[in-house]
C-alpha positions, 0 to 999 in steps of 0.5 A: 601787334602788327602781323609777323610778316610785316614785322619781318620786313620792317625788322630787315629793312629798317634801322633802329636805336636799339635791338631787345633779344628776348621776348619775356617780361624783362625784354618786353619791359626794356622795349617799352621803357626805351620805345617811350623815351624816344628810341626806335626799338626792335624786339625779337624772340627766338621762340614764342613770347613769354615762352619761357620763365615769363609764362611758368611763374607763381602768378604773384605779383609780390614782395617775397615775405620768405625773402625777409629770412635771408634779410634781403630787405632791399629786394622785398622793399623794391618788390613791394613799391613795384606791386603797388605801381603795378596794381595801379597801371594795370588794374585788371591784370595785377589783383589784390590777393588775400593770403592765410597763414592758419594755426591749429590746436589752439595754438597762437599763430607764429610769432616769427611769422608776425614779425615778418608780416609786421616788416612786410607792412612797414615796407609795403604801407606806411611809407607808400600811404605817406607819399600817396597822401603828398601826391593826393592821390586817393585812386591807388590801392594800398593794402590794409595791415596784417591781422589775426583772424579767427577760425571761423574767418579762416574757414571762410577764406580757405574752406579746403581746411574745414576738416582741420578746425583751424583756430586762428590765423594771419591774414595779409595781402599780395597781389595776383596777375596772369604772367603771359598776359602781363607780358602781352600788354607790356608789348602791346604798350611797347608798339603803341610807342613804335616798337616792331617785334617778331617771334620766332626770330633768333639772334645767332650772333652780334655783327657790327651793324646790329645783330644777325638773326634767323627767322626759324620758320623759313630758315632765312637769316638777315641782319637787324641794324641797330646801334645798341643791343640789350641782351634780355633772354633770361637763363639763356643769357650767357648763350649770346657772346658767352666768352665775352660775358665770362671773360671780359665782364666776369659774369658770374655763372647763371644757375637755373633752378627749376619751379614746379607747379601743378593745378588741381580742381577747385572742388578738390582744394576749394579756396577763396584766399590764398595759403602758405603751406608748411612743406617740411624743412623750413620750406613752404608752398603757396596754395593759390585760387587761380583762373577757376583752379587751385594752383599749388607750388613752387619748389626751387631746385638746381637744374641742369637739363634742357632749357627749351622744354622743362617738364615738371620733375615727378619727385617735386610733383610729389613734394607738392601733393605730399605737403598739399595733402597734410596740410588740407587733409586730402588725399589728392593723386596725380590722376587728380592734377588738371595740368603741370608745369616747370619753369626755370628762374635765372638766379645768379650764382657766385660759384658758391656751391649753395642751393639755388634758394640762397643765390641772389634774385637781384637783377644784374646788369652787365656791359661788354666791349661790343657795347651789348648790355645784358640784364637777368636776374630778378623776378616777375615782380620787378620786370619794370625796375630791371628795364629802367636799369638797362635803359638808364645805362644807354641813356648815361652813355649817350648823354641823352636827356630821356628820363624814365616814364614807365611809372606813368604809363598805364598797361592796358585800359580796364573794362567792366565785363557788364559793358561788353557788348553781348554776342549770341552764343558767348557763355555768360561767364565769358565776359568776366574771363575776357575783361580780366584777361584783355581789358579794353581789348575784350571789345575786339575779341567780342567782335571777332566772336560775332563773325561766325557762330562757332567763334563764339563757342568755348574751346573746352566745355565748361571753361570760359576761354573762346575759339574767338581768342584763337582766331584773335591771337592768329590776327593780333598776337603773331600766334602760330601754332596750337600751343602758343593758343593753349599755353600762352594766349589762353592757359588751357594747357595749364588748367585743363591738360588731360582734356585738350589731346584730341577734340579741344586741340583739333578745334583750336587747329581748325580756327587757327587754320582758317586764319593761315589758310592751312589744308585738312592734312596741315590742321592734322599735323598741327594737332600731332605737334601739339601732342608732342609739345604737350608730352615734352612740357610734361603738362599731364602727369601720368601715374604709370609713367611715374618712378616707382 
C-alpha cells in the first residue's frame, strides 16, 4: 500500500472512473473487482480500514448453518459456494475448521441438527465436487460429509468437555479467517490493479464532479473527481445522501444488530475444534479456537447507540459466559476474559418490528438519481458476490464489455513458515504466525525485523506479534495510531487487552513514533489516546463497573 501522503496527492489531483466510499470488506471487494475490470478506482475510509463491522465478526467463513432454520436456502448455498472459492484463492487466510455438536448421557445426536447438516453437505459438497471434476481441478479443498463421532473423539477435539463425558456428537466442517487481514489482503490486490486508497478521509457529500471529502487528520477538504460513486459503508450507508436513499429508492431502514464476543485463554477452555454451544431459547453461540485463544460468541440484538465505538454489552457478556459455563462445566468469570469486542451488522429491515435475528442478511443494491450505487447487508463470507453485484451494475449502465474476474484472482500468496529466513531474536512461534497473517509478505516483515534488534522482539511477552509489524504497518499499511496496530494490524487488543495498558502500548507508540517522527510528549499522548480508545471499545471487562 502506498504511503498515505502519496495517496492523498493522487486523490486530490487525479480523475477516476469510480470512487468507493468505505474501507471494510465490501468496499475492498468493490475496489478489487472494479480495478480488475479496468476501472480507475479511488477508495476512501473515514476511520481506519476495517475499523467497523469488518474487524468484529465471528471470524468464520461459513454457509451459516442456523440460517437453514429460516429456510434461507439461497443465502446458505451462495455462502457455501463463496467459502469454497475463498479457501482456494486465499489458503493461508481462509482455513478449514472442524466443528462439533456434542451429545451427552447416551442421548443420540439431535436428528433435526442431522437433517440440517445433510442439507449443508448437499449444498456445499456434492454439486461442487461435480463441478470441480468437470474442471479437472484436484487442488481445491472440499469438505468431507458430516458424520457421527464417538464420545472419545469429541473429547479429543473439545478437551474442555472431558469432565462432562460426552457420548457422541456430529462432526462437520466450515472455515475460519482473520477478518481484518482478509480486508488488507483484498485491498492489496486492488492496489496491484491500480486502485488508490487512503484511510481517515470522510466523504461528506456528492458533488457534480464526484465527492467532497475531508482529511480527518489535517482538516483539509477537497474534491475527489470520479464519474461513479459506490457507497459501501455498511451500517453507515444511509448517512450519505439519506433523503435520496429513503425517498427515491425507498431503501428500508438499516437496523444495526450488535454481536458481542469475548476471548479467554486456551487453558481456561481448551479446544482443538469449534463447538456449537446451546445458549437457551433455541439460540446458540460458537466456541472457537482462534489465534491461540478461545473465542466465544456471538449475540444478536438490536442496537441504537453510537456506531463509532461499540463496547460489549455487560448483559451480553453474562449471556455468553453463562452459556459457556453450563456447556463446558466451567466457572468462568469476567476477570478471566482476555478481551471483549462488539460490532454491528447492517441488517435490512422492512419495518416489521421483529428481532434482528429474523431480518434479512441478503445483500441489497440501490441506485438513486445522483447515480450513486449503495450496496449493503450481506455477510463477510459473501463479500465477493456483493462487490460483483455493484460493479456489474456499473458495467451494465455503461455498456462495457468487462466481465468479473475476482473468482480467479488469488488473494495474496501463501508461504511455508519453514521457508522464511531466520532472524536473530525472533521467537520460533512467530514464523508460523507471520506466514498465516501475511503469506509471502512475511518475508518483508522479517526484513524489517532484521533492521534493529528491538524490532525482532514481541510486543507482548509470550505472544508471537512482533514490533517489526508495527514499523511495517506504518510504512506499508497506513497505520497512524496505537489503536490501528493493536486492534487491526495485529489483534492484540482482542487477545491480550489486560496486558496492553502500559509497557506494550508504550513500545508500540515508540515504534510508530520512530517511523512518524514523534517526540517524547507525542508518544505519551498517543499512549493516552490508546487508553481512551480501549475504554471506549470496552476491550477490558471490569467486574467493578458491571451492574449488579
